N, C-alpha and C positions, 0 to 999 in steps of 0.2 A: 206446369199444370194450372189451368185457368181457375178463377174462383168458382165457376160453375161445375168444373169437374172436381174440385175439392169436395164440394157439397154432395156430389154422388159417389165419393170415394167409399168403397165397402169396408175398407180396413180402419177408416177414421173413426176415433172414439166419438160417440153421439151424446155422451153425458159428461158433465163436469165431474172432475175428481173431487172427493170430500174435501181435500185441503183447499181447493179453489173455492169451492162454496163457503167453506169457513172463512176464507179471505174476503169475500163479498160482504159477510155479516159484519167483519171487524171494520170494515170501511164505512159502514152506515151508522148514522146517529140512533141511539136507542131512546127514542123521544117520548114512547108512550108507555103506560102502565103495564100493557100486555107484553111488550118487548122487553121490559125490565124484570118481569117475573121469571123465576127460576123455571118454571114449566116450559117456558119459550126456547130455552137453551137446546141446541142440538144435543141429542142424547149422548154421543160419543164425547162431547166437550163439557159435560156436566159431572164434575167430579163427585159432587154430594150424590147424585144418582148412582154413579158407579160404585161408590162405596156403600150402597145399601145392602142389607143382609141377603135380599133376594137376588142380588147380582154376583153372588159368590161364584156360581159356576162360569160366569163370564170372566171374572178375574183369574180363575184356575186356567181358562183357556188362554188368556193373555200371558200369564207367566210361563206357559208351555210354549206358546208361539214365539215370543219376542227373542229369548236366547237362542232357540233353535234356528230361526230365520237368520239372526245376525252371525252365529257360528257358520252357517252354511254359506253366507255372503263372504265370510272371512277365509273360506276355502279349508276349514278344519274337518278332516275326515274322521280322526280317532284321537283319544286322550289316554294319557298315563295319569291317573288319579292318585292324589296323595292326600290321606287322611291323617290326622294326628291331633295332638293337644294344642290348645292355645295358650298353654302355661309353661311349657317347657323352654328355659331360656337359651339363648345362643351362648356359646362358651364365654364371651365378654360379659354378657349380662349375668351369667352365673355368678361371676366374682362380686358384682355389685349387690346382687340379691343376698348372698351369704354374709357381706358385711353389714347389710341393713337389717339382718335378723335381730330383733330386739330381745326375744325370749328363748328359752331352750327349746320349746314346741316349735317355734318358727324357724329357729335355725335347723331343727331336724328335717322340717318340710323342705327348707331351702337346700339342705345337703342333698335330699333325695332327687329333687329336681335338678340340681347341679350334676348329679351323676348321669343323668339322661341328657345332658346338653350335647353329648356326642351325637345323638340322634338329629339333632339340628343340622350338624355337619354332614351326616349320611343323607338326608333328604335333599340337602343341596346339592351334594355329589351326584345323587341319582337324577335329579332333574337336569343338571348340567350333562350329564352323560347322554341321556335321552334326547335332549335338546340339541346336542351337537351333532347328531346323526342326520338331522335335517331330512327325514325320509318323506318322499312324495310318492303317492299311489293315486292312479286315476286322476292326477291334477290336484289333489287334496294333500294337506300335510297330515302326517301321522304321529302319534304318540306326542301330542302336544301337552304340556303340563297343565294340569288343572287341580286347583286347591279350593279350599273354602274361603280363600281371599283374605283371612285374618291373620293374626300374629303368629309367633312361634314356628312350629313345624310347616304351618301353611305358608308364613313368609319365607322360610328357608326353600320351600319348592319353587315359589315364584322368583326368588332371588337367583337360584341356581339356573333357571332358564334365561333370565336376563343376562346373566354373566356369560352365558353361551351365545348371546346375541339373538336370542329367539323370543317369540312372543309367548305369553302364557295366560290362562283363564283364572278368574277369582269369581267363585259364586258366594257372594255375601248374603247375610240374612239380617233383616231388621230385628234389633233386640230392645228391649226397655232401657238398658244402659247403653251409654253412647259408645259407639264403635265405627270403625271405617275400614275400607281395603287397605291392606299393606302397600307400601309405595313401588313394590316390584310388579304388581299386576299390570298387564298391558292395559291402558285406559280403555280402548274400544272393546276389550274382552272382560270388562269388569261389570258384573251383573248384580243386581240386588234383588232379594226374594221377600215377600211376605210369607209364603207357606213353606214350611219346611219339606213337605211332601213333594213339592214341585222342584224345589231345590235338589232333594235327593234323586229325583227322577233324572234330572239334567246330569247329576254326576256320573250316572251309569248308562245313559243313552249312546254315548260315543266311546266309552270306556273299552280298552282292549287290555288293560292292566291296572291293577290297583295295588298301591303299597299302604299298608296300615301300620302306623307308628304308635308308640305308647299314647294313650288319651283317656279321657273320662268318659262321662255319659254320651257326648255327642259322637265320639269315636266309636263307642260301643254300639250305638244305634245304627250308624253307617255300616259297620263292619258286619254286624249280626243280620241286618237286612240284605246286605250282599250275599252272605253265606246261605240265607233262606232262599233267596231268588234262584242261586245255582243248584242248591240241595233239591229243591222241588222242581227243577227242570224248566222254570219260567224264564231262566237266563241261561245262555251257553256257558260252559266253563271258560274262564279267562285265568291268568296268573293272578293270584291273590298273595302278596309277599307280606309276611307278618314279622316286622322288626321288633326286636327286644324280647328275647325268649324269657329272661330272667323275670321281666315285669309281668308278661302275660301268664306264664306258669304260676306267678305268686297271685294274681287277681282272678284267674279263671282256672278251674281244674277241668280241661278239655277231656282228659282221660275219664273222669268221673261221670262225665255226661254219657260216654259210651257204656261204661260199666253199669250205670243205672237203666240203660236200655232206651233213653229217650232220644238218642242219635245213633247212627250205626258207626261202627268202627271205621268204615270206608270214608264217612263223612269228614274225619280228621285229616284227610288227604286233600280237602277242598282247598286248603291254604298251604304254603310253604314257609316254615320258620327261616329267616335270614337275620344276619347281623350288620352286614355291610351293603353298600350301594353296587358294589361289584357283583356280589353274590346276587342280588336282586335282578340287575340288569342281564346277567349271564342266564338267569332262569327265563327271562322274557325273551332273549335272542334264541334260545333253544326251543321253547315253545312254539314260536312262529317261524323258526329257521330263517332269521333275519341275516342279512349280510353285514350289517352294522354291529361289530363285536365291542 
């Protein structure tokens, strides 16, 4: 094709891409007061501008778009989401925590947490089992493990996937205290959020099943929002596997909610109590009639 033909090519892009034009600016000296003033920055490269209160709707959109686009590009069709405490230790860590407990009160708490260390292993096994199946549908990977990207139960989930040779997702959140993704999250599937709301949305956009392990306020928040979405019909039913009957029955009286009339007895069937990874995976396999048992 000649130069003249290229100029008349109807499919050729006629405008420079934003990245190219930003490059033009970077290569030129900023020699005048006008060029040096923040007002002259390109809006999409002006961090101070993007962090203004008025730009919150734009930041919402960016936190919705970025993970969604990158997960699409990674070929991830659906996820198995694993919720749970950031404080429950692995079996090895439980022994250390018990030995370090300096007072009777701290020892009592350490003993309770140590008793729940078995759920670290169950989360790890569930993630390993789901990841080992390697299900592909319409060219996309299914039941990819997704956690909050943090320690404890979340770490166990990403760890189980890695041990199965599979990638997994971590949806981290910026908090006032220092924290970082656990080392088992696949780096290019590790995301960081400012808004809890957008993070929770991404947990469920691709979820085909959710496993809920013992946890605190964060786990309660995620679990009850999921129940509300399914109960109200805003979300289609999916397997919701509730691990740790003794724990949940102690901290929440589900039956009392129905007895008080604030939920229906049928709502108690929105989730399935389980104790082991095998039980949970069997329920998912039956729900979707999967070949991978």
